[in-house]
FITORTOR-914620 format. One line per field, with one value per residue (C-alpha): x, y, z. Coordinates in nm, 2 decimals, padded with zeros to 4 digits. Layout:
BEGIN
xx: [X	...]
yy: [Y	...]
zz: [Z	...]
! end
This chain:
BEGIN
xx: [-08.87	-09.14	-08.87	-08.71	-09.04	-09.12	-08.78	-08.81	-09.15	-09.03	-08.73	-08.96	-09.20	-08.92	-08.78	-09.13	-09.15	-08.82	-08.91	-09.24	-09.06	-08.80	-09.06	-09.25	-08.92	-08.84	-09.19	-09.13	-08.80	-08.95	-09.25	-09.01	-08.80	-09.11	-09.20	-08.85	-08.86	-09.21	-09.30	-09.14	-09.17	-09.54	-09.67	-10.01	-10.32	-10.49	-10.20	-10.18	-10.54	-10.56	-10.26	-10.45	-10.77	-10.58	-10.44	-10.79	-10.91	-10.72	-10.77	-11.01	-11.10	-11.20	-11.44	-11.40	-11.78	-11.72	-11.50	-11.60	-11.52	-11.52	-11.76	-11.55	-11.45	-11.19	-11.27	-11.15	-10.89	-10.70	-10.74	-10.71	-10.35	-10.27	-10.39	-10.14	-09.86	-09.95	-09.94	-09.60	-09.45	-09.61	-09.58	-09.26	-09.43	-09.27	-09.62	-09.65	-09.36	-09.45	-09.81	-09.69	-09.50	-09.79	-10.06	-09.85	-09.78	-10.14	-10.26	-10.02	-10.14	-10.51	-10.41	-10.26	-10.56	-10.79	-10.57	-10.57	-10.95	-10.97	-10.80	-10.43	-10.20	-10.13	-09.75	-09.78	-10.04	-09.81	-09.52	-09.72	-09.89	-09.59	-09.38	-09.64	-09.64	-09.27	-09.26	-09.52	-09.33	-09.01	-09.17	-09.11	-08.76	-08.90	-08.95	-09.31	-09.43	-09.37	-09.65	-09.93	-09.78	-09.75	-10.12	-10.20	-09.96	-10.10	-10.38	-10.73	-10.69	-10.87	-10.56	-10.71	-11.01	-10.78	-10.69	-11.05	-11.16	-10.93	-11.05	-11.41	-11.31	-11.14	-11.45	-11.69	-11.46	-11.43	-11.80	-11.82	-11.56	-11.72	-12.07	-12.20	-12.15	-12.00	-12.08	-11.74	-11.72	-12.07	-12.00	-11.66	-11.80	-12.09	-11.86	-11.59	-11.84	-12.03	-11.71	-11.59	-11.91	-11.92	-11.57	-11.53	-11.79	-11.53	-11.57	-11.92	-11.82	-11.49	-11.55	-11.90	-12.09	-11.84	-11.82	-12.20	-12.25	-11.99	-12.13	-12.49	-12.37	-12.19	-12.48	-12.73	-12.55	-12.46	-12.77	-12.56	-12.41	-12.75	-12.77	-12.42	-12.53	-12.85	-12.65	-12.41	-12.70	-12.89	-12.56	-12.47	-12.82	-12.78	-12.43	-12.55	-12.84	-12.61	-12.36	-12.65	-12.78	-12.44	-12.44	-12.79	-12.70	-12.41	-12.65	-12.90	-12.63	-12.50	-12.16	-11.94	-12.03	-12.02	-11.98	-12.22	-12.15	-12.19	-12.04	-12.22	-12.54	-12.46	-12.64	-12.54	-12.37	-12.16	-12.07	-11.96	-11.75	-11.59	-11.52	-11.37	-11.14	-11.03	-10.96	-10.76	-10.56	-10.50	-10.39	-10.16	-09.99	-10.10	-10.29	-10.10	-09.75	-09.65	-09.74	-09.69	-09.55	-09.83	-10.09	-09.91	-09.92	-10.29	-10.35	-10.17	-10.38	-10.70	-10.59	-10.50	-10.84	-11.04	-10.85	-10.95	-11.31	-11.34	-11.62	-11.36	-11.16	-11.26	-11.22	-11.38	-11.67	-11.45	-11.19	-11.45	-11.61	-11.27	-11.17	-11.50	-11.52	-11.16	-11.24	-11.56	-11.38	-11.12	-11.39	-11.59	-11.29	-11.28	-11.65	-11.73	-11.53	-11.66	-12.02	-12.02	-11.84	-11.54	-11.28	-11.13	-10.76	-10.47	-10.49	-10.82	-10.61	-10.65	-10.99	-10.81	-10.59	-10.73	-10.55	-10.22	-10.25	-10.56	-10.40	-10.10	-10.34	-10.53	-10.21	-10.11	-10.44	-10.39	-10.02	-10.08	-10.14	-09.94	-09.64	-09.41	-09.47	-09.45	-09.11	-08.98	-09.14	-08.87	-08.60	-08.80	-08.87	-08.50	-08.43	-08.71	-08.59	-08.22	-08.31	-08.59	-08.38	-08.07	-08.26	-08.44	-08.12	-08.01	-08.30	-08.38	-08.27	-08.39	-08.39	-08.66	-08.90	-08.99	-09.16	-08.91	-08.84	-08.79	-08.60	-08.86	-09.12	-08.90	-08.83	-09.21	-09.24	-08.97	-09.14	-09.47	-09.30	-09.12	-09.44	-09.65	-09.87	-10.04	-10.35	-10.39	-10.58	-10.45	-10.58	-10.63	-10.28	-10.08	-10.31	-10.23	-09.87	-09.75	-09.95	-09.79	-09.43	-09.45	-09.54	-09.86	-09.63	-09.66	-09.94	-10.29	-10.39	-10.75	-10.87	-11.03	-11.09	-11.17	-11.54	-11.58	-11.49	-11.44	-11.38	-11.52	-11.34	-11.14	-11.11	-11.27	-11.52	-11.43	-11.07	-11.16	-11.20	-10.86	-10.81	-10.83	-10.50	-10.58	-10.66	-11.00	-11.22	-11.24	-11.21	-11.36	-11.16	-10.91	-10.70	-10.41	-10.27	-10.36	-10.11	-10.20	-10.03	-10.30	-10.57	-10.71	-10.73	-10.98	-11.23	-11.13	-11.10	-11.45	-11.60	-11.45	-11.50	-11.14	-11.06	-10.69	-10.44	-10.07	-09.87	-09.53	-09.31	-09.14	-08.92	-09.15	-09.46	-09.69	-09.85	-10.14	-10.12	-10.45	-10.51	-10.69	-11.01	-10.97	-10.89	-11.21	-11.42	-11.28	-11.33	-11.69	-11.75	-11.58	-11.77	-12.11	-12.05	-11.92	-12.21	-12.45	-12.29	-12.29	-12.64	-12.82	-12.64	-12.29	-12.35	-12.49	-12.19	-11.95	-12.14	-12.10	-11.72	-11.69	-11.64	-11.96	-12.10	-11.89]
yy: [-05.18	-05.06	-04.94	-05.28	-05.45	-05.22	-05.27	-05.65	-05.64	-05.42	-05.65	-05.96	-05.79	-05.69	-06.05	-06.18	-05.96	-06.08	-06.44	-06.40	-06.24	-06.51	-06.79	-06.62	-06.59	-06.96	-07.05	-06.85	-07.03	-07.37	-07.31	-07.20	-07.51	-07.73	-07.57	-07.61	-07.98	-08.06	-07.81	-07.96	-08.32	-08.29	-08.10	-08.24	-08.12	-08.02	-07.80	-07.64	-07.56	-07.24	-07.11	-07.18	-07.02	-06.70	-06.70	-06.74	-06.46	-06.21	-06.37	-06.14	-06.41	-06.68	-06.56	-06.75	-06.79	-07.12	-07.25	-07.57	-07.59	-07.88	-07.88	-07.61	-07.29	-07.16	-06.80	-06.68	-06.65	-06.86	-06.63	-06.32	-06.44	-06.61	-06.34	-06.07	-06.33	-06.45	-06.09	-06.04	-06.38	-06.43	-06.78	-06.87	-07.07	-06.87	-06.78	-07.14	-07.13	-06.77	-06.88	-07.16	-06.92	-06.67	-06.92	-07.08	-06.73	-06.63	-06.95	-06.91	-06.55	-06.66	-06.93	-06.67	-06.45	-06.74	-06.82	-06.46	-06.45	-06.70	-06.45	-06.54	-06.24	-06.16	-06.19	-06.51	-06.63	-06.56	-06.74	-07.05	-07.09	-07.02	-07.25	-07.53	-07.43	-07.45	-07.79	-07.92	-07.77	-07.93	-08.28	-08.23	-08.36	-08.69	-08.93	-08.93	-08.63	-08.35	-08.45	-08.38	-08.05	-07.96	-08.01	-07.73	-07.50	-07.51	-07.31	-07.44	-07.77	-07.70	-07.57	-07.23	-07.38	-07.41	-07.04	-06.94	-07.18	-07.02	-06.68	-06.77	-06.94	-06.61	-06.40	-06.64	-06.68	-06.30	-06.27	-06.54	-06.36	-06.02	-06.15	-05.98	-05.94	-05.59	-05.43	-05.48	-05.84	-05.91	-05.76	-05.92	-06.26	-06.24	-06.13	-06.39	-06.68	-06.60	-06.59	-06.91	-07.11	-06.99	-07.11	-07.44	-07.65	-07.78	-07.45	-07.57	-07.92	-07.87	-07.54	-07.38	-07.69	-07.79	-07.43	-07.40	-07.73	-07.65	-07.30	-07.45	-07.71	-07.46	-07.20	-07.47	-07.48	-07.11	-06.90	-06.58	-06.72	-06.79	-06.44	-06.50	-06.85	-06.71	-06.44	-06.70	-06.91	-06.63	-06.49	-06.84	-06.88	-06.55	-06.64	-06.98	-06.82	-06.56	-06.84	-07.04	-06.72	-06.66	-07.00	-06.94	-06.60	-06.75	-07.01	-06.74	-06.53	-06.83	-06.79	-07.09	-07.45	-07.63	-08.00	-08.17	-08.13	-08.50	-08.72	-09.03	-09.06	-09.12	-09.46	-09.73	-09.92	-09.63	-09.52	-09.88	-09.88	-09.55	-09.68	-10.00	-09.78	-09.60	-09.91	-10.06	-09.74	-09.73	-10.09	-10.04	-09.75	-09.47	-09.29	-09.35	-09.49	-09.21	-08.94	-09.11	-08.82	-08.59	-08.84	-08.88	-08.50	-08.52	-08.79	-08.59	-08.29	-08.49	-08.62	-08.28	-08.15	-08.43	-08.35	-07.99	-08.08	-08.29	-08.17	-08.16	-07.89	-07.53	-07.43	-07.10	-07.10	-06.94	-07.21	-07.48	-07.37	-07.36	-07.71	-07.87	-07.70	-07.82	-08.18	-08.19	-08.05	-08.33	-08.59	-08.43	-08.44	-08.82	-08.88	-08.63	-08.78	-09.13	-09.03	-08.82	-09.09	-08.86	-09.10	-09.28	-09.34	-09.20	-08.86	-08.81	-08.71	-08.36	-08.36	-08.40	-08.09	-07.95	-08.24	-08.08	-07.77	-07.79	-08.03	-07.81	-07.51	-07.71	-07.80	-07.43	-07.34	-07.59	-07.49	-07.12	-07.06	-07.36	-07.21	-07.51	-07.50	-07.12	-07.13	-07.36	-07.18	-06.92	-07.19	-07.41	-07.11	-07.03	-07.39	-07.40	-07.08	-07.20	-07.55	-07.44	-07.19	-07.42	-07.71	-07.49	-07.35	-07.70	-07.73	-07.38	-07.36	-07.09	-07.33	-07.54	-07.24	-07.23	-07.45	-07.68	-07.74	-08.11	-08.20	-08.45	-08.18	-07.94	-08.22	-08.26	-07.89	-07.90	-08.19	-07.99	-07.68	-07.88	-08.05	-07.74	-07.89	-07.61	-07.78	-08.11	-08.32	-08.49	-08.62	-08.39	-08.44	-08.38	-08.09	-07.89	-08.00	-07.93	-07.61	-07.47	-07.60	-07.46	-07.13	-07.11	-07.08	-07.42	-07.59	-07.55	-07.86	-07.94	-08.19	-08.52	-08.84	-09.20	-09.16	-08.79	-08.62	-08.34	-08.35	-08.05	-08.05	-07.76	-07.61	-07.35	-07.47	-07.17	-07.28	-07.56	-07.29	-07.14	-06.77	-06.69	-06.60	-06.23	-06.26	-06.09	-06.40	-06.77	-07.06	-07.41	-07.68	-07.85	-08.09	-08.23	-08.48	-08.67	-08.74	-09.10	-09.13	-09.17	-09.24	-09.56	-09.51	-09.80	-09.57	-09.24	-09.32	-09.46	-09.16	-08.94	-09.22	-09.17	-09.52	-09.59	-09.32	-09.28	-09.35	-09.20	-09.17	-08.86	-08.94	-09.09	-08.96	-09.16	-08.93	-09.01	-08.79	-08.70	-08.65	-08.33	-08.53	-08.67	-08.33	-08.19	-08.48	-08.45	-08.08	-08.11	-08.36	-08.12	-07.82	-07.99	-08.12	-07.78	-07.59	-07.84	-07.76	-07.39	-07.33	-07.00	-06.68	-06.83	-07.04	-06.74	-06.54	-06.82	-06.85	-06.48	-06.52	-06.80	-06.73	-06.71	-07.05	-07.25]
zz: [04.89	04.65	04.41	04.41	04.35	04.07	03.91	03.94	03.79	03.50	03.43	03.43	03.20	02.96	02.97	02.89	02.58	02.45	02.52	02.33	02.03	02.03	02.03	01.75	01.55	01.62	01.50	01.17	01.11	01.19	00.95	00.68	00.74	00.71	00.38	00.24	00.33	00.21	-00.07	-00.38	-00.27	-00.18	-00.48	-00.59	-00.77	-00.44	-00.36	-00.71	-00.79	-00.57	-00.77	-01.10	-00.96	-00.89	-01.24	-01.38	-01.15	-01.35	-01.70	-01.89	-02.15	-01.91	-01.63	-01.30	-01.29	-01.47	-01.19	-01.01	-00.64	-00.40	-00.11	00.06	-00.11	00.14	00.07	00.40	00.53	00.27	-00.02	00.19	00.27	-00.06	-00.30	-00.20	-00.18	-00.53	-00.66	-00.51	-00.61	-00.95	-01.09	-00.90	-00.63	-00.35	-00.22	-00.08	00.17	00.26	00.32	00.55	00.76	00.77	00.86	01.14	01.29	01.25	01.41	01.70	01.75	01.76	02.01	02.23	02.20	02.29	02.60	02.71	02.68	02.96	03.19	03.14	03.12	02.75	02.75	02.95	02.70	02.41	02.57	02.66	02.32	02.10	02.32	02.25	01.88	01.86	02.02	01.77	01.48	01.60	01.55	01.18	01.24	01.36	01.06	00.94	01.13	00.88	00.64	00.88	00.98	00.62	00.57	00.82	00.64	00.29	00.14	00.07	00.26	00.59	00.78	00.83	01.01	01.31	01.32	01.26	01.53	01.79	01.69	01.75	02.07	02.18	02.10	02.28	02.59	02.60	02.62	02.89	03.10	03.07	03.09	02.78	02.40	02.34	02.01	01.86	01.97	01.84	01.50	01.47	01.57	01.32	01.03	01.09	01.16	00.84	00.63	00.80	00.75	00.39	00.34	00.53	00.70	00.95	01.13	01.22	01.31	01.48	01.65	01.65	01.76	02.04	02.17	02.17	02.35	02.61	02.68	02.70	02.95	03.17	03.14	03.24	03.58	03.59	03.52	03.49	03.16	02.99	02.83	02.68	02.56	02.40	02.23	02.09	01.95	01.77	01.63	01.50	01.35	01.16	01.04	00.92	00.74	00.57	00.47	00.31	00.14	-00.01	-00.18	-00.31	-00.43	-00.63	-00.78	-00.88	-01.03	-01.22	-01.07	-00.98	-00.94	-00.61	-00.54	-00.30	00.07	00.12	-00.16	-00.03	00.18	00.54	00.55	00.80	00.51	00.39	00.75	00.83	00.51	00.61	00.96	00.81	00.60	00.91	01.11	00.82	00.79	01.17	01.19	00.89	01.07	00.83	01.11	01.43	01.36	01.12	01.37	01.71	01.91	01.80	01.92	02.25	02.29	02.21	02.47	02.74	02.65	02.68	03.02	03.15	03.02	03.18	03.51	03.48	03.43	03.74	03.98	04.25	04.06	04.13	03.77	03.68	03.43	03.15	03.17	03.21	02.88	02.72	02.84	02.75	02.41	02.34	02.44	02.23	01.94	01.95	01.97	01.69	01.47	01.49	01.45	01.17	00.88	00.96	01.01	00.69	00.49	00.42	00.56	00.26	00.32	00.53	00.34	00.52	00.82	00.69	00.86	01.20	01.19	01.51	01.68	01.59	01.81	02.02	02.27	02.33	02.38	02.64	02.81	02.81	02.97	03.24	03.29	03.33	03.70	03.80	03.98	03.92	03.55	03.52	03.70	03.43	03.14	03.08	03.07	02.84	02.61	02.58	02.50	02.24	02.07	02.04	01.94	01.70	01.51	01.51	01.36	01.11	00.97	00.87	00.63	00.50	00.13	-00.10	-00.40	-00.24	-00.21	-00.58	-00.83	-00.97	-01.34	-01.38	-01.70	-01.81	-01.81	-02.00	-02.26	-02.31	-02.36	-02.62	-02.80	-02.81	-02.95	-03.22	-03.33	-03.30	-03.03	-02.85	-02.70	-02.52	-02.27	-01.95	-01.62	-01.32	-01.18	-01.50	-01.61	-01.30	-01.25	-01.60	-01.63	-01.32	-01.39	-01.74	-01.57	-01.79	-02.09	-02.25	-02.44	-02.29	-02.10	-02.01	-01.76	-01.85	-01.65	-01.74	-01.65	-01.71	-02.04	-01.98	-01.60	-01.41	-01.08	-00.93	-01.28	-01.50	-01.77	-01.98	-01.99	-02.24	-02.50	-02.60	-02.70	-03.07	-03.25	-03.22	-02.85	-02.87	-02.84	-02.77	-03.01	-03.00	-02.82	-03.06	-02.86	-03.06	-02.81	-02.49	-02.21	-02.14	-01.80	-01.53	-01.79	-01.94	-02.31	-02.34	-02.16	-02.31	-02.68	-02.72	-02.56	-02.84	-03.10	-03.20	-03.31	-03.34	-03.22	-03.27	-02.95	-02.88	-02.58	-02.45	-02.15	-01.89	-02.07	-02.31	-02.56	-02.79	-03.10	-03.27	-03.64	-03.75	-03.79	-03.44	-03.30	-03.45	-03.31	-02.96	-02.96	-03.06	-02.77	-02.52	-02.65	-02.62	-02.27	-02.15	-02.30	-02.14	-01.80	-01.84	-01.98	-01.93	-01.92	-01.91	-02.21	-02.40	-02.32	-02.43	-02.76	-02.82	-02.78	-03.04	-03.41	-03.61	-03.72	-03.47]
! end
């Protein structure tokens, strides 16, 4: 009898391993399918600037200390993943699809870790979470759903806040379950939280604050958890202080520029305006209609969570913390972009990325331990593996994994080579797009905007100064042309006092050609504005690199 039981348990354990591996493999295929479908069609400046930053990182003539970031830097884990991929793939663009696969698999693993931290057996946790992840990834085949999934899979656009959040959740839940903060858990939590807060403030809003509030609420009723809660709060305070100190250290060292955390003051007027934008976007369908199934999954997750939190339920403290933290995180995701005046248009849905996977994780938490659901889980897993891989294979195409070479951009490159144009100006979008699609081998393009000439935003101030012909120093800016598309010449030309310019058309592009005198005048304006920005040590270094008397 005992031998039969042991044999049955061993067979079931082996089957669980194969199911888990199959679900992980299906998730990889589905993530690659998503990248093939979205990468080339969804290229924009927000997607391309990390690639340009990494190119600058290894440019000896243009120090990255002149780089201007947005309010989030995305140091970790985005660049920890993207840097080796960029080194392997060069300027081909392949790093982006590979990054999408990597971040979805990493996120699924952290979800499984967090579920196991509640007391669920590890293999069962892997099966439950990756089953949910595969289901979410399969919604890419429903019209309108792929775009939101793609946002989680791209670097430096808040997607990694989800994997970081589940990692922090796993560490805290582990401390709650054991009743103490072990040394390794404490050190790991402190390091990861510091890196997370220094990289992305959504870690604070979507994860740390909800987890802290949930633990405080449960500990208020269960005195045995108060030491764990106190341990969380002082570690969080230390991590926050270290993250702020990091930003101050960069400022004192005159390294990097950072945009304001809040672009607009959160006054009642601005908050109401942001809320109005959200309501308009919702009514127009840009928030709900385009992703309806994902929102339904979210609603089911909230209902299941609320049911698990009912006083009548004998939910253990660890699961109660997990459920309450998840619920608060979902609510915070809605409130934060409106309260901080970050909601502008439907693209602001990138601030709601925890809604993609947190609901299925909460459902997995409620499902584990339910005998009826667990009995169906192996069958559903096999179905998800077969369906996921089969659907993915219909979309995976190696040609869609690389930066494209549109013929109109190649025609513009040929035009510049024929007319000896090696330095120009363009708006943010065209500067990044053409620089990358020309594989950094075409004319140097620098960023300007209608109201900011030059425009310092997700770019390097030193890049406005091209290398000298001998490659040993920098020269003053000397733009020979302006790509007019996306700009209003009536704003730009007076800033440079250029007067009348010659306009020509190259395919879909409108080009303003500058005379030598206009080139000199524009270069002087850009040089002055850039030196005014740099000031101090960086400005002194730049002057030392310029030819004498320039």
